[in-house]
Every structure is written in structure tokens, then in C-alpha cells.
N, CA, C and O atoms as a CHARMM CRD file, in Angstrom:
* protein
*
  396
    1    1 MET  N    172.33200  -5.51900 121.16800 PROA 1      0.00000
    2    1 MET  CA   171.50900  -4.22300 120.78400 PROA 1      0.00000
    3    1 MET  C    170.57000  -4.46800 120.04200 PROA 1      0.00000
    4    1 MET  O    169.45900  -3.99800 120.29000 PROA 1      0.00000
    5    2 THR  N    170.82300  -5.36600 118.81500 PROA 2      0.00000
    6    2 THR  CA   169.94200  -5.54000 117.68100 PROA 2      0.00000
    7    2 THR  C    168.65500  -6.21900 118.51600 PROA 2      0.00000
    8    2 THR  O    167.70700  -6.38200 117.74800 PROA 2      0.00000
    9    3 ASP  N    168.38500  -6.63900 119.83000 PROA 3      0.00000
   10    3 ASP  CA   167.28300  -7.00300 120.25000 PROA 3      0.00000
   11    3 ASP  C    166.48500  -5.61100 120.67300 PROA 3      0.00000
   12    3 ASP  O    165.27900  -5.57500 120.42500 PROA 3      0.00000
   13    4 THR  N    166.98400  -4.69300 121.17700 PROA 4      0.00000
   14    4 THR  CA   166.79400  -3.57100 121.93700 PROA 4      0.00000
   15    4 THR  C    166.22500  -2.60800 120.54000 PROA 4      0.00000
   16    4 THR  O    165.40700  -1.69500 120.64800 PROA 4      0.00000
   17    5 ALA  N    166.78400  -2.99500 119.40500 PROA 5      0.00000
   18    5 ALA  CA   166.58800  -2.03700 118.46600 PROA 5      0.00000
   19    5 ALA  C    165.37400  -2.41100 117.33300 PROA 5      0.00000
   20    5 ALA  O    164.98600  -1.62500 116.46900 PROA 5      0.00000
   21    6 ALA  N    164.80000  -3.96600 117.56200 PROA 6      0.00000
   22    6 ALA  CA   163.86900  -4.42600 117.25500 PROA 6      0.00000
   23    6 ALA  C    162.42200  -4.40000 117.52600 PROA 6      0.00000
   24    6 ALA  O    161.36500  -4.53000 116.90800 PROA 6      0.00000
   25    7 SER  N    163.09800  -4.03600 119.46300 PROA 7      0.00000
   26    7 SER  CA   161.78700  -4.00400 120.15100 PROA 7      0.00000
   27    7 SER  C    161.41900  -2.67600 120.16000 PROA 7      0.00000
   28    7 SER  O    160.33000  -2.27200 120.56700 PROA 7      0.00000
   29    8 LEU  N    162.63200  -1.73800 119.55600 PROA 8      0.00000
   30    8 LEU  CA   161.66800  -0.41000 119.43500 PROA 8      0.00000
   31    8 LEU  C    161.35200  -0.37700 118.56000 PROA 8      0.00000
   32    8 LEU  O    160.34100   0.32500 118.53500 PROA 8      0.00000
   33    9 ARG  N    161.63900  -0.81200 117.47000 PROA 9      0.00000
   34    9 ARG  CA   160.62900  -0.79800 116.38700 PROA 9      0.00000
   35    9 ARG  C    159.02100  -0.96700 116.25700 PROA 9      0.00000
   36    9 ARG  O    158.07400  -0.30800 115.82700 PROA 9      0.00000
   37   10 GLU  N    159.33800  -2.72200 117.11700 PROA 10     0.00000
   38   10 GLU  CA   158.14100  -3.17700 117.43400 PROA 10     0.00000
   39   10 GLU  C    157.28600  -1.98800 118.13500 PROA 10     0.00000
   40   10 GLU  O    156.36900  -1.48900 117.48200 PROA 10     0.00000
   41   11 ALA  N    157.55400  -1.53100 119.41900 PROA 11     0.00000
   42   11 ALA  CA   156.95500  -0.53100 120.00300 PROA 11     0.00000
   43   11 ALA  C    156.38900   0.60000 119.20800 PROA 11     0.00000
   44   11 ALA  O    155.28800   1.13200 119.34900 PROA 11     0.00000
   45   12 LEU  N    157.31600   0.87200 118.36300 PROA 12     0.00000
   46   12 LEU  CA   157.09700   2.12000 117.26400 PROA 12     0.00000
   47   12 LEU  C    155.85200   1.96500 116.78300 PROA 12     0.00000
   48   12 LEU  O    154.93200   2.76300 116.96200 PROA 12     0.00000
   49   13 ASP  N    155.79200   0.89900 116.14000 PROA 13     0.00000
   50   13 ASP  CA   155.03900   0.11500 114.64300 PROA 13     0.00000
   51   13 ASP  C    153.56700  -0.06300 115.69000 PROA 13     0.00000
   52   13 ASP  O    152.46400  -0.23500 115.17000 PROA 13     0.00000
   53   14 ASP  N    153.75300   0.00800 117.21700 PROA 14     0.00000
   54   14 ASP  CA   152.47800  -0.63600 117.75900 PROA 14     0.00000
   55   14 ASP  C    151.52900   0.70000 118.03900 PROA 14     0.00000
   56   14 ASP  O    150.30900   0.72800 117.87600 PROA 14     0.00000
   57   15 LEU  N    152.38500   1.83700 118.51100 PROA 15     0.00000
   58   15 LEU  CA   151.97300   3.08500 119.24000 PROA 15     0.00000
   59   15 LEU  C    151.52500   3.96700 117.75000 PROA 15     0.00000
   60   15 LEU  O    150.90800   5.03200 117.75400 PROA 15     0.00000
   61   16 LEU  N    152.06900   3.13500 116.34800 PROA 16     0.00000
   62   16 LEU  CA   151.21000   4.39200 115.48100 PROA 16     0.00000
   63   16 LEU  C    150.21500   3.67700 115.23700 PROA 16     0.00000
   64   16 LEU  O    149.23400   4.31500 114.85500 PROA 16     0.00000
   65   17 ALA  N    150.07800   2.45000 115.32100 PROA 17     0.00000
   66   17 ALA  CA   148.88400   1.47400 114.99500 PROA 17     0.00000
   67   17 ALA  C    147.73400   2.28000 116.09400 PROA 17     0.00000
   68   17 ALA  O    146.79900   2.89800 115.58600 PROA 17     0.00000
   69   18 SER  N    147.85700   2.23200 117.35500 PROA 18     0.00000
   70   18 SER  CA   147.54900   2.35400 118.67600 PROA 18     0.00000
   71   18 SER  C    146.81300   4.35200 117.97800 PROA 18     0.00000
   72   18 SER  O    145.63500   4.66100 118.16000 PROA 18     0.00000
   73   19 LEU  N    147.71000   5.21100 117.34700 PROA 19     0.00000
   74   19 LEU  CA   147.39500   6.31600 117.16800 PROA 19     0.00000
   75   19 LEU  C    146.75900   6.40100 116.21400 PROA 19     0.00000
   76   19 LEU  O    146.11600   7.44800 116.14000 PROA 19     0.00000
   77   20 ASP  N    146.61700   5.48700 115.13600 PROA 20     0.00000
   78   20 ASP  CA   145.66900   6.10200 114.00900 PROA 20     0.00000
   79   20 ASP  C    144.65600   5.72000 114.63300 PROA 20     0.00000
   80   20 ASP  O    143.88400   6.67800 114.62100 PROA 20     0.00000
   81   21 ALA  N    144.10700   4.70800 115.28500 PROA 21     0.00000
   82   21 ALA  CA   143.02200   4.43900 115.62900 PROA 21     0.00000
   83   21 ALA  C    142.38900   5.34900 116.62100 PROA 21     0.00000
   84   21 ALA  O    141.20400   5.63700 116.45200 PROA 21     0.00000
   85   22 ALA  N    143.10000   5.88200 117.73200 PROA 22     0.00000
   86   22 ALA  CA   143.06100   7.06500 118.20000 PROA 22     0.00000
   87   22 ALA  C    142.05000   8.32100 117.75900 PROA 22     0.00000
   88   22 ALA  O    140.96800   8.75800 118.15000 PROA 22     0.00000
   89   23 ARG  N    143.23800   8.72300 116.49200 PROA 23     0.00000
   90   23 ARG  CA   143.20900  10.00500 115.96700 PROA 23     0.00000
   91   23 ARG  C    141.61100   9.35700 115.36800 PROA 23     0.00000
   92   23 ARG  O    140.63700  10.04300 115.67800 PROA 23     0.00000
   93   24 ALA  N    141.43500   8.51800 114.82300 PROA 24     0.00000
   94   24 ALA  CA   140.16100   8.28300 113.99100 PROA 24     0.00000
   95   24 ALA  C    138.66800   9.07200 114.53600 PROA 24     0.00000
   96   24 ALA  O    137.72000   9.71000 114.07800 PROA 24     0.00000
   97   25 ARG  N    139.21000   8.52600 115.87200 PROA 25     0.00000
   98   25 ARG  CA   138.08000   8.68400 116.96000 PROA 25     0.00000
   99   25 ARG  C    137.84400   9.94700 117.50900 PROA 25     0.00000
  100   25 ARG  O    136.68800  10.22800 117.82500 PROA 25     0.00000
  101   26 GLN  N    139.14800  11.12100 117.75000 PROA 26     0.00000
  102   26 GLN  CA   139.47000  11.58600 118.59800 PROA 26     0.00000
  103   26 GLN  C    138.69400  13.39200 118.50300 PROA 26     0.00000
  104   26 GLN  O    139.10500  14.42200 119.03800 PROA 26     0.00000
  105   27 TRP  N    137.57200  13.19100 117.68000 PROA 27     0.00000
  106   27 TRP  CA   136.66200  14.12600 117.22100 PROA 27     0.00000
  107   27 TRP  C    135.42900  13.67700 116.85400 PROA 27     0.00000
  108   27 TRP  O    134.98900  14.29400 115.88400 PROA 27     0.00000
  109   28 GLU  N    134.73700  12.85500 117.26300 PROA 28     0.00000
  110   28 GLU  CA   133.51600  11.76800 117.30900 PROA 28     0.00000
  111   28 GLU  C    133.07000  12.10900 118.76600 PROA 28     0.00000
  112   28 GLU  O    133.73100  12.71300 119.61200 PROA 28     0.00000
  113   29 THR  N    131.62800  11.52100 118.89800 PROA 29     0.00000
  114   29 THR  CA   131.31300  11.14900 120.31600 PROA 29     0.00000
  115   29 THR  C    131.15600   9.94000 119.95200 PROA 29     0.00000
  116   29 THR  O    130.93000   9.35700 118.89200 PROA 29     0.00000
  117   30 SER  N    131.47500   9.38900 122.10200 PROA 30     0.00000
  118   30 SER  CA   131.88300   8.53000 121.95000 PROA 30     0.00000
  119   30 SER  C    130.33300   7.82500 121.99000 PROA 30     0.00000
  120   30 SER  O    129.31200   8.51000 121.92200 PROA 30     0.00000
  121   31 PRO  N    130.32800   6.09800 122.13200 PROA 31     0.00000
  122   31 PRO  CA   129.13000   5.68800 121.73300 PROA 31     0.00000
  123   31 PRO  C    128.69100   5.23400 122.96300 PROA 31     0.00000
  124   31 PRO  O    129.04800   4.31100 123.69500 PROA 31     0.00000
  125   32 VAL  N    127.75100   6.17500 123.03500 PROA 32     0.00000
  126   32 VAL  CA   127.08600   5.93500 124.64100 PROA 32     0.00000
  127   32 VAL  C    125.68700   5.43600 124.20200 PROA 32     0.00000
  128   32 VAL  O    125.17500   5.70900 123.11700 PROA 32     0.00000
  129   33 PRO  N    125.04800   4.56200 125.30900 PROA 33     0.00000
  130   33 PRO  CA   123.65400   4.75500 125.05600 PROA 33     0.00000
  131   33 PRO  C    122.43300   6.23900 125.19100 PROA 33     0.00000
  132   33 PRO  O    122.39200   7.04800 126.11800 PROA 33     0.00000
  133   34 ARG  N    121.58600   6.21000 124.00000 PROA 34     0.00000
  134   34 ARG  CA   121.26100   7.18900 124.20900 PROA 34     0.00000
  135   34 ARG  C    119.57100   6.84000 124.45100 PROA 34     0.00000
  136   34 ARG  O    119.15800   5.72200 124.14400 PROA 34     0.00000
  137   35 PRO  N    118.64600   7.86500 125.01400 PROA 35     0.00000
  138   35 PRO  CA   117.08000   7.31600 125.06600 PROA 35     0.00000
  139   35 PRO  C    116.63300   7.42600 123.73500 PROA 35     0.00000
  140   35 PRO  O    116.66300   8.41700 123.00600 PROA 35     0.00000
  141   36 ARG  N    116.16700   6.16600 123.48100 PROA 36     0.00000
  142   36 ARG  CA   115.11900   5.93000 122.41100 PROA 36     0.00000
  143   36 ARG  C    113.83000   7.23000 122.42100 PROA 36     0.00000
  144   36 ARG  O    113.04600   7.59100 123.29800 PROA 36     0.00000
  145   37 ASP  N    114.10600   7.75800 120.78700 PROA 37     0.00000
  146   37 ASP  CA   113.02600   8.51800 120.77600 PROA 37     0.00000
  147   37 ASP  C    111.56200   8.35500 120.44100 PROA 37     0.00000
  148   37 ASP  O    110.78400   9.04100 119.77900 PROA 37     0.00000
  149   38 ASP  N    111.44100   7.23300 121.10900 PROA 38     0.00000
  150   38 ASP  CA   109.73300   6.76800 120.83700 PROA 38     0.00000
  151   38 ASP  C    109.47300   6.68800 122.24400 PROA 38     0.00000
  152   38 ASP  O    108.29900   6.56400 122.59200 PROA 38     0.00000
  153   39 THR  N    110.18600   6.72900 122.92400 PROA 39     0.00000
  154   39 THR  CA   109.89500   6.60100 124.45800 PROA 39     0.00000
  155   39 THR  C    109.82900   8.01200 125.10700 PROA 39     0.00000
  156   39 THR  O    110.43300   8.92600 124.54600 PROA 39     0.00000
  157   40 THR  N    109.06200   8.27700 126.37500 PROA 40     0.00000
  158   40 THR  CA   109.15800   8.84400 127.19100 PROA 40     0.00000
  159   40 THR  C    110.11700   9.54900 127.64700 PROA 40     0.00000
  160   40 THR  O    110.02800  10.75500 127.87800 PROA 40     0.00000
  161   41 GLU  N    111.39900   8.66200 127.86300 PROA 41     0.00000
  162   41 GLU  CA   112.70300   9.00700 127.93500 PROA 41     0.00000
  163   41 GLU  C    113.62600  10.45900 127.26200 PROA 41     0.00000
  164   41 GLU  O    114.73200  10.95200 127.48100 PROA 41     0.00000
  165   42 ARG  N    112.53700  10.74900 126.41000 PROA 42     0.00000
  166   42 ARG  CA   113.12800  11.97700 126.18100 PROA 42     0.00000
  167   42 ARG  C    112.62600  13.45700 126.16300 PROA 42     0.00000
  168   42 ARG  O    113.00400  14.41800 125.49400 PROA 42     0.00000
  169   43 SER  N    111.63400  13.32700 127.13300 PROA 43     0.00000
  170   43 SER  CA   110.97000  14.72100 127.47200 PROA 43     0.00000
  171   43 SER  C    111.19300  14.10000 129.04900 PROA 43     0.00000
  172   43 SER  O    110.78600  13.07400 129.59400 PROA 43     0.00000
  173   44 LYS  N    111.88600  15.02900 129.42200 PROA 44     0.00000
  174   44 LYS  CA   111.93400  14.95000 130.65200 PROA 44     0.00000
  175   44 LYS  C    112.04300  16.19300 131.68300 PROA 44     0.00000
  176   44 LYS  O    112.27100  16.23300 132.89200 PROA 44     0.00000
  177   45 GLY  N    111.78600  17.19600 130.70800 PROA 45     0.00000
  178   45 GLY  CA   112.06400  18.56100 131.35700 PROA 45     0.00000
  179   45 GLY  C    113.50900  18.89200 131.25300 PROA 45     0.00000
  180   45 GLY  O    113.85300  19.85000 131.94500 PROA 45     0.00000
  181   46 GLU  N    114.28400  18.40900 130.66000 PROA 46     0.00000
  182   46 GLU  CA   115.82000  18.78400 130.40500 PROA 46     0.00000
  183   46 GLU  C    115.93700  20.10800 129.47600 PROA 46     0.00000
  184   46 GLU  O    115.08700  20.92400 129.12100 PROA 46     0.00000
  185   47 ALA  N    117.30900  19.99800 129.22600 PROA 47     0.00000
  186   47 ALA  CA   117.44200  21.32600 128.35200 PROA 47     0.00000
  187   47 ALA  C    117.02100  20.11900 126.92200 PROA 47     0.00000
  188   47 ALA  O    116.80300  18.92600 126.71100 PROA 47     0.00000
  189   48 PRO  N    117.10900  21.38800 126.25700 PROA 48     0.00000
  190   48 PRO  CA   116.83900  20.88700 124.72300 PROA 48     0.00000
  191   48 PRO  C    118.44300  20.59900 124.23700 PROA 48     0.00000
  192   48 PRO  O    119.39300  21.33700 124.49900 PROA 48     0.00000
  193   49 SER  N    118.49700  19.25500 123.41300 PROA 49     0.00000
  194   49 SER  CA   119.36900  18.27900 122.68800 PROA 49     0.00000
  195   49 SER  C    120.50400  19.55900 122.11900 PROA 49     0.00000
  196   49 SER  O    120.26700  20.58300 121.47900 PROA 49     0.00000
  197   50 ASP  N    121.67000  19.06000 122.60000 PROA 50     0.00000
  198   50 ASP  CA   122.81400  20.14800 121.87200 PROA 50     0.00000
  199   50 ASP  C    123.87900  19.17900 121.23400 PROA 50     0.00000
  200   50 ASP  O    124.98800  19.07400 121.75800 PROA 50     0.00000
  201   51 PRO  N    123.53500  18.45400 120.07500 PROA 51     0.00000
  202   51 PRO  CA   124.79400  17.50100 119.91800 PROA 51     0.00000
  203   51 PRO  C    126.06100  18.11500 119.67200 PROA 51     0.00000
  204   51 PRO  O    127.02200  17.34700 119.68600 PROA 51     0.00000
  205   52 THR  N    126.24300  19.11300 119.48900 PROA 52     0.00000
  206   52 THR  CA   127.77300  19.79500 119.41100 PROA 52     0.00000
  207   52 THR  C    127.96800  20.17500 120.86900 PROA 52     0.00000
  208   52 THR  O    129.18700  20.27500 121.01300 PROA 52     0.00000
  209   53 ALA  N    127.54700  20.35500 121.66500 PROA 53     0.00000
  210   53 ALA  CA   127.87100  20.23200 122.61100 PROA 53     0.00000
  211   53 ALA  C    128.22700  19.06200 123.29200 PROA 53     0.00000
  212   53 ALA  O    129.30200  18.85800 123.85700 PROA 53     0.00000
  213   54 ASP  N    127.12100  18.18500 123.19800 PROA 54     0.00000
  214   54 ASP  CA   126.83900  16.79800 123.64400 PROA 54     0.00000
  215   54 ASP  C    129.23000  16.15400 123.35300 PROA 54     0.00000
  216   54 ASP  O    130.06800  15.83700 124.19700 PROA 54     0.00000
  217   55 THR  N    129.31200  16.26200 121.97900 PROA 55     0.00000
  218   55 THR  CA   131.06900  16.16800 121.54600 PROA 55     0.00000
  219   55 THR  C    131.75500  16.27600 121.78700 PROA 55     0.00000
  220   55 THR  O    132.56800  15.40900 122.10500 PROA 55     0.00000
  221   56 VAL  N    131.92600  17.76200 121.79700 PROA 56     0.00000
  222   56 VAL  CA   132.86400  18.81100 122.93100 PROA 56     0.00000
  223   56 VAL  C    133.39600  18.12400 124.24000 PROA 56     0.00000
  224   56 VAL  O    134.47800  17.62900 124.55600 PROA 56     0.00000
  225   57 LEU  N    132.05100  18.31900 124.94100 PROA 57     0.00000
  226   57 LEU  CA   132.14700  17.90300 126.18200 PROA 57     0.00000
  227   57 LEU  C    132.23100  16.49100 126.93300 PROA 57     0.00000
  228   57 LEU  O    132.26600  16.23300 128.13600 PROA 57     0.00000
  229   58 ASP  N    132.25000  15.67200 125.80600 PROA 58     0.00000
  230   58 ASP  CA   132.30000  14.14100 126.01800 PROA 58     0.00000
  231   58 ASP  C    133.71700  13.89600 126.39600 PROA 58     0.00000
  232   58 ASP  O    134.72400  14.13200 125.72900 PROA 58     0.00000
  233   59 ALA  N    133.59500  13.27100 127.83700 PROA 59     0.00000
  234   59 ALA  CA   134.63300  13.09700 128.22400 PROA 59     0.00000
  235   59 ALA  C    135.56000  11.93100 128.30600 PROA 59     0.00000
  236   59 ALA  O    136.69300  11.89000 128.78400 PROA 59     0.00000
  237   60 ARG  N    134.82500  10.95500 127.72200 PROA 60     0.00000
  238   60 ARG  CA   135.70900   9.93500 126.85200 PROA 60     0.00000
  239   60 ARG  C    136.51700  10.71000 125.49800 PROA 60     0.00000
  240   60 ARG  O    137.60800  10.39600 125.02100 PROA 60     0.00000
  241   61 ARG  N    135.79900  11.57100 125.16000 PROA 61     0.00000
  242   61 ARG  CA   136.39800  11.84200 123.50800 PROA 61     0.00000
  243   61 ARG  C    137.42200  12.71900 124.11700 PROA 61     0.00000
  244   61 ARG  O    138.49700  12.80000 123.52100 PROA 61     0.00000
  245   62 LEU  N    137.28500  13.27300 125.02400 PROA 62     0.00000
  246   62 LEU  CA   138.50300  14.07200 125.46500 PROA 62     0.00000
  247   62 LEU  C    139.54800  13.82800 126.02000 PROA 62     0.00000
  248   62 LEU  O    140.44500  14.63500 126.26200 PROA 62     0.00000
  249   63 ALA  N    139.51200  12.34000 126.34800 PROA 63     0.00000
  250   63 ALA  CA   140.22900  11.06700 126.97000 PROA 63     0.00000
  251   63 ALA  C    141.15300  10.89800 126.26100 PROA 63     0.00000
  252   63 ALA  O    142.34200  10.96600 126.57200 PROA 63     0.00000
  253   64 VAL  N    140.47800  10.55400 124.76400 PROA 64     0.00000
  254   64 VAL  CA   140.69100  10.18800 123.53300 PROA 64     0.00000
  255   64 VAL  C    141.86800  11.33800 123.08000 PROA 64     0.00000
  256   64 VAL  O    142.93900  11.17300 122.49500 PROA 64     0.00000
  257   65 ARG  N    141.45200  12.12100 123.41100 PROA 65     0.00000
  258   65 ARG  CA   142.25300  13.62400 122.25900 PROA 65     0.00000
  259   65 ARG  C    143.31500  13.76900 123.13100 PROA 65     0.00000
  260   65 ARG  O    144.42300  13.88000 122.60600 PROA 65     0.00000
  261   66 LYS  N    143.21300  13.80800 124.86800 PROA 66     0.00000
  262   66 LYS  CA   144.69800  14.05600 125.84700 PROA 66     0.00000
  263   66 LYS  C    145.42000  12.96400 125.10100 PROA 66     0.00000
  264   66 LYS  O    146.50800  13.37100 124.69400 PROA 66     0.00000
  265   67 GLU  N    145.14100  11.56600 124.75300 PROA 67     0.00000
  266   67 GLU  CA   146.01800  10.79200 124.88800 PROA 67     0.00000
  267   67 GLU  C    146.96000  10.90000 123.46300 PROA 67     0.00000
  268   67 GLU  O    148.15800  10.62800 123.53800 PROA 67     0.00000
  269   68 VAL  N    146.32500  11.32900 122.10700 PROA 68     0.00000
  270   68 VAL  CA   146.93300  11.52900 120.95400 PROA 68     0.00000
  271   68 VAL  C    147.64400  12.61300 121.08200 PROA 68     0.00000
  272   68 VAL  O    148.54100  12.82100 120.26400 PROA 68     0.00000
  273   69 GLN  N    147.39500  13.53100 122.13200 PROA 69     0.00000
  274   69 GLN  CA   148.20300  14.74100 121.82500 PROA 69     0.00000
  275   69 GLN  C    149.51800  14.48200 123.02000 PROA 69     0.00000
  276   69 GLN  O    150.47400  15.25800 122.98100 PROA 69     0.00000
  277   70 LEU  N    149.50100  13.71600 123.72900 PROA 70     0.00000
  278   70 LEU  CA   150.24300  13.28200 124.89900 PROA 70     0.00000
  279   70 LEU  C    151.48100  11.92100 123.94400 PROA 70     0.00000
  280   70 LEU  O    152.67500  11.71400 124.16100 PROA 70     0.00000
  281   71 ALA  N    150.74300  11.39200 123.13500 PROA 71     0.00000
  282   71 ALA  CA   151.38800  10.44400 122.05200 PROA 71     0.00000
  283   71 ALA  C    152.48000  11.22900 121.01600 PROA 71     0.00000
  284   71 ALA  O    153.70600  11.31200 121.09300 PROA 71     0.00000
  285   72 GLU  N    151.61700  11.71900 120.10600 PROA 72     0.00000
  286   72 GLU  CA   152.10700  12.84900 119.43100 PROA 72     0.00000
  287   72 GLU  C    153.52200  13.34500 120.10000 PROA 72     0.00000
  288   72 GLU  O    154.66100  13.00500 119.77900 PROA 72     0.00000
  289   73 GLY  N    153.00200  14.46700 121.36900 PROA 73     0.00000
  290   73 GLY  CA   154.44000  14.70300 122.02600 PROA 73     0.00000
  291   73 GLY  C    155.51000  13.98700 122.13200 PROA 73     0.00000
  292   73 GLY  O    156.60500  14.44900 121.81000 PROA 73     0.00000
  293   74 VAL  N    155.32400  12.49800 122.69300 PROA 74     0.00000
  294   74 VAL  CA   156.28700  11.61400 122.61200 PROA 74     0.00000
  295   74 VAL  C    157.03700  11.43500 122.03200 PROA 74     0.00000
  296   74 VAL  O    158.19400  11.44400 122.45100 PROA 74     0.00000
  297   75 LEU  N    156.65600  11.14400 120.57700 PROA 75     0.00000
  298   75 LEU  CA   156.95700  10.67300 118.94600 PROA 75     0.00000
  299   75 LEU  C    157.39600  12.20600 118.60700 PROA 75     0.00000
  300   75 LEU  O    158.13700  12.20700 117.62400 PROA 75     0.00000
  301   76 GLU  N    157.23000  13.12400 118.97300 PROA 76     0.00000
  302   76 GLU  CA   158.21100  14.31200 118.41800 PROA 76     0.00000
  303   76 GLU  C    159.14900  14.66300 119.65100 PROA 76     0.00000
  304   76 GLU  O    159.61300  15.78300 119.43700 PROA 76     0.00000
  305   77 VAL  N    159.68100  14.07800 121.03600 PROA 77     0.00000
  306   77 VAL  CA   160.40700  14.09700 121.90600 PROA 77     0.00000
  307   77 VAL  C    161.22000  13.28900 120.97600 PROA 77     0.00000
  308   77 VAL  O    162.32500  13.60000 120.53100 PROA 77     0.00000
  309   78 ALA  N    160.43800  12.04200 120.69300 PROA 78     0.00000
  310   78 ALA  CA   161.97800  10.90900 120.75500 PROA 78     0.00000
  311   78 ALA  C    162.53500  11.16800 119.01400 PROA 78     0.00000
  312   78 ALA  O    163.68200  10.72200 118.98900 PROA 78     0.00000
  313   79 LEU  N    162.13400  11.74500 117.49600 PROA 79     0.00000
  314   79 LEU  CA   162.18300  12.21000 116.90800 PROA 79     0.00000
  315   79 LEU  C    163.68100  13.23100 117.01200 PROA 79     0.00000
  316   79 LEU  O    164.68700  12.84800 116.41400 PROA 79     0.00000
  317   80 ARG  N    163.69800  14.38300 117.72600 PROA 80     0.00000
  318   80 ARG  CA   164.54400  15.25600 118.45100 PROA 80     0.00000
  319   80 ARG  C    165.78900  14.43900 119.13700 PROA 80     0.00000
  320   80 ARG  O    166.97900  14.59600 118.86500 PROA 80     0.00000
  321   81 ALA  N    165.29600  13.63900 119.97700 PROA 81     0.00000
  322   81 ALA  CA   166.43800  12.95000 120.79100 PROA 81     0.00000
  323   81 ALA  C    167.15700  11.95200 119.78600 PROA 81     0.00000
  324   81 ALA  O    168.38400  12.04000 119.83300 PROA 81     0.00000
  325   82 PHE  N    166.70000  11.10700 118.97100 PROA 82     0.00000
  326   82 PHE  CA   167.63100  10.37700 118.02200 PROA 82     0.00000
  327   82 PHE  C    168.11100  11.30100 116.99900 PROA 82     0.00000
  328   82 PHE  O    169.32900  11.15300 116.89400 PROA 82     0.00000
  329   83 ALA  N    167.68700  12.15200 116.23500 PROA 83     0.00000
  330   83 ALA  CA   168.46700  12.98300 115.60100 PROA 83     0.00000
  331   83 ALA  C    169.84000  13.98200 116.54000 PROA 83     0.00000
  332   83 ALA  O    170.76900  14.52900 115.94500 PROA 83     0.00000
  333   84 ARG  N    169.71200  14.00600 117.58100 PROA 84     0.00000
  334   84 ARG  CA   170.58200  14.21700 118.27700 PROA 84     0.00000
  335   84 ARG  C    172.01000  13.12800 119.03100 PROA 84     0.00000
  336   84 ARG  O    173.22400  13.30300 119.13300 PROA 84     0.00000
  337   85 ARG  N    171.31000  12.30000 119.32800 PROA 85     0.00000
  338   85 ARG  CA   172.42400  11.11100 119.07700 PROA 85     0.00000
  339   85 ARG  C    173.07600  10.84200 118.28200 PROA 85     0.00000
  340   85 ARG  O    174.28900  10.89900 118.48400 PROA 85     0.00000
  341   86 ARG  N    172.45500  10.33400 116.73500 PROA 86     0.00000
  342   86 ARG  CA   172.86400  10.45100 115.86400 PROA 86     0.00000
  343   86 ARG  C    174.16200  11.57900 115.45200 PROA 86     0.00000
  344   86 ARG  O    175.35500  11.28000 115.39300 PROA 86     0.00000
  345   87 ASP  N    173.66900  12.69400 115.23900 PROA 87     0.00000
  346   87 ASP  CA   174.56200  13.77200 115.25800 PROA 87     0.00000
  347   87 ASP  C    175.70800  13.80000 116.16600 PROA 87     0.00000
  348   87 ASP  O    176.88400  13.71600 115.81000 PROA 87     0.00000
  349   88 GLU  N    175.39200  13.89300 117.05600 PROA 88     0.00000
  350   88 GLU  CA   176.82500  13.63900 118.21800 PROA 88     0.00000
  351   88 GLU  C    177.42800  12.40100 118.00000 PROA 88     0.00000
  352   88 GLU  O    178.64200  12.51800 117.83600 PROA 88     0.00000
  353   89 LEU  N    177.06900  11.41100 117.94900 PROA 89     0.00000
  354   89 LEU  CA   177.81800  10.03900 117.29300 PROA 89     0.00000
  355   89 LEU  C    178.43000  10.34100 116.29500 PROA 89     0.00000
  356   89 LEU  O    179.65900  10.27100 116.30400 PROA 89     0.00000
  357   90 ASP  N    177.42600  10.94200 114.66500 PROA 90     0.00000
  358   90 ASP  CA   178.60900  11.27000 113.77100 PROA 90     0.00000
  359   90 ASP  C    179.56300  12.13400 113.86300 PROA 90     0.00000
  360   90 ASP  O    180.24300  12.06700 112.83900 PROA 90     0.00000
  361   91 ARG  N    180.13400  13.27900 114.91800 PROA 91     0.00000
  362   91 ARG  CA   180.62100  14.02700 114.96300 PROA 91     0.00000
  363   91 ARG  C    181.66200  12.86600 115.79100 PROA 91     0.00000
  364   91 ARG  O    182.64800  12.46200 115.17500 PROA 91     0.00000
  365   92 ALA  N    181.39700  12.36400 117.18800 PROA 92     0.00000
  366   92 ALA  CA   182.44200  11.94500 117.59200 PROA 92     0.00000
  367   92 ALA  C    182.84200  10.72800 116.60700 PROA 92     0.00000
  368   92 ALA  O    183.98800  10.46900 116.97500 PROA 92     0.00000
  369   93 VAL  N    182.59200  10.03100 115.78100 PROA 93     0.00000
  370   93 VAL  CA   183.31300   9.29500 114.51000 PROA 93     0.00000
  371   93 VAL  C    184.25000  10.10300 113.43100 PROA 93     0.00000
  372   93 VAL  O    185.35700   9.82000 112.97200 PROA 93     0.00000
  373   94 ARG  N    183.48400  11.07900 113.23200 PROA 94     0.00000
  374   94 ARG  CA   184.16600  11.89100 112.79000 PROA 94     0.00000
  375   94 ARG  C    185.81800  12.66100 113.26800 PROA 94     0.00000
  376   94 ARG  O    186.71700  13.06300 112.52900 PROA 94     0.00000
  377   95 ARG  N    185.74400  12.64700 114.52400 PROA 95     0.00000
  378   95 ARG  CA   186.63700  13.26600 114.91800 PROA 95     0.00000
  379   95 ARG  C    187.64000  12.04000 115.11900 PROA 95     0.00000
  380   95 ARG  O    188.82100  12.25400 114.84400 PROA 95     0.00000
  381   96 PHE  N    187.25100  10.70000 115.60100 PROA 96     0.00000
  382   96 PHE  CA   188.16400   9.84000 115.74400 PROA 96     0.00000
  383   96 PHE  C    188.96000   9.31800 114.66000 PROA 96     0.00000
  384   96 PHE  O    190.16400   9.06500 114.63300 PROA 96     0.00000
  385   97 ASP  N    187.76000   9.16100 113.45700 PROA 97     0.00000
  386   97 ASP  CA   188.41600   9.47700 112.10100 PROA 97     0.00000
  387   97 ASP  C    189.56800  10.61900 111.47100 PROA 97     0.00000
  388   97 ASP  O    190.07900  10.39800 110.37200 PROA 97     0.00000
  389   98 GLY  N    189.92700  11.86000 112.27300 PROA 98     0.00000
  390   98 GLY  CA   190.85900  12.80500 111.66400 PROA 98     0.00000
  391   98 GLY  C    189.79700  13.83000 111.27200 PROA 98     0.00000
  392   98 GLY  O    190.27800  14.89400 110.88200 PROA 98     0.00000
  393   99 ALA  N    189.21800  13.79900 111.27800 PROA 99     0.00000
  394   99 ALA  CA   188.17500  14.73300 110.26000 PROA 99     0.00000
  395   99 ALA  C    187.93200  16.08900 111.49500 PROA 99     0.00000
  396   99 ALA  O    187.21900  17.05400 111.22100 PROA 99     0.00000
């Protein structure tokens, strides 16, 4: 059981590190190549640049945001499960001890 607990701690630490890195990126536009401003690439008759919309609709940013939300949800579910198990285990031990 000690190995399982150690593995769980390591997995949690890894998840938290990944989550910190993802949280730092979830509101940023992903780094994608952009046409250089000093070339003819910038004016091909397309709609004007809209950096806010570019950030909001960035598929890679949205994928990171989704994974952040899922990871946070897993942590919340795990926390509730651990607390529930701890309470039930404590209750069973108290009953065993006659309390």
C-alpha cells in the first residue's frame, strides 16, 4: 500500500505541475506563425486583424482551457472521494472501538 500512496503522491505532484503550466497559457493566444508586417502577406483583401477574436477563438488555447477545466474537475472529485473515504474509515474505526 505504501507504493500505491507514493505513486499517488507523485502523480498528484505531476498533475499539479502540468496544471500550473497550462493555467499560465489558457488565456493566451498560442504561438503560431504570423505573416510579417513588412511583406505583401498582410494585405490579401481579408478582414481586418482582430487580436481579441483571434485569442478567444484560438483552437489550441481552447484545447488547453478544456484540459485545465477537466483537470480541476478531477481534483475536486478526488478531494471529495478522499474526504468521504476518510470519514467512513474513521466512523468504522470508532464503531469498532465501541464509540
